[in-house]
C-alpha positions, 0 to 999 in steps of 0.5 A, a space after each residue: 482464420 484468426 480474428 482480432 476477437 480470438 487474439 483478445 480472448 487468448 491474451 485475456 486467458 494468458 493474463 488471467 493465468 498469470 494473475 491467478 498465481 497469487 492471492 490478491 485478496 486482502 484480509 484482516 486478522 482477528 485483533 490488531 492488524 498492523 499495516 506498514 505502508 511504504 513507497 516513493 514520495 508522490 506515489 499517493 501513499 498518504 492518500 491511499 492510507 486515508 482512503 483505506 482508513 475511511 473504508 475500514 471505519 465505514 465497516 465499523 472498525 476502530 482505526 489508527 494512523 501512526 505518522 512516522 514521516 517526520 522528515 517532511 514538514 507537511 507530512 504529519 499535517 497531511 496525515 492529520 487531515 486524513 485522520 480528522 476527516 475519517 475519524 481515525 486515531 492519530 499517533 504523531 511526534 515532533 518534527 524530525 523525531 525518531 520514526 521508530 519510536 512513534 511506531 513503537 508507541 503507536 503499536 503499544 497504545 493500539 493494543 491497549 486501546 483495542 484498535 482493529 487496524 493500525 496504519 503506519 505511514 512511513 517517509 516517502 523515500 527513494 531507493 537510493 536514500 540509504 538513511 531513509 531506507 535503513 529507517 524503514 528497516 528499523 521501524 520493522 525491527 522495533 515493531 517486531 519487538 512487540 509482536 514478532 509476526 508484525 507488521 501483518 501487511 507491508 504494502 508498497 504504493 506504486 504510481 502506474 504512470 512511472 512505467 519501468 521505474 516502478 520495477 526498480 522501486 519494487 525491487 529495492 523495497 523488496 530487498 529491504 522489507 517483506 512486501 506482502 502486497 501492492 497498491 497501484 495508484 493512478 490506474 485510470 487509463 487501461 494503457 497503463 495496466 501492463 505495469 500491474 501484470 509485469 510487476 506482479 508476475 516478475 516480483 511475485 507480489 500480489 496486487 491488493 488495491 488499485 486507485 482509479 481516481 481521486 474520489 474516496 471510493 476510487 481506491 478499490 480491492 483488486 479484482 482480477 476478472 474486472 481488471 482483465 476485462 477492462 484491458 480488453 474493453 473497447 
């Protein structure tokens, strides 16, 4: 007597309960919000920062970006383009300069200039690149010399199309820094939605934003109800 619709609604309820265990809201504090963004190259990290900067600037916030990916020649240019496009303040150094020193300067100057949101763009790294992973931990330590409670958010950007590899990436980054939320990009096909459920449930990390396309407005706050409904829509 069970219909396909019964199964869909039961599954939707189970998934809703799984996703309901976490606070998926993304909220800013009063004063300076330091948001460290990390992830593997190609996951959409820099683009996500640019889109987030645009969102907060439209809300009237004063936004800055620290270009702490000094290992890749084009990385600073790429983030500089986003800063220029959105109107965000850019903190950058010379190529191959110490990323932690750029982060330190960016945090200090952001406090001095009453910045509301500072995004720290880190080098895209693979979990097996020990020197780059150590660099990430060093950036966090340096920031904490200025403010022990910072970074206020550490976002890990994951590509939904990488499937099981996204679990490995999350685990490795989580072992190194306190990931507070996920940004899942390239989620414009509902078949890939299972990655979101699995990672959030197994790794105990909430999803804060999802990327569903190329346009500026295609980076959206994660809405559990909308997400579950989209999984079961025909």
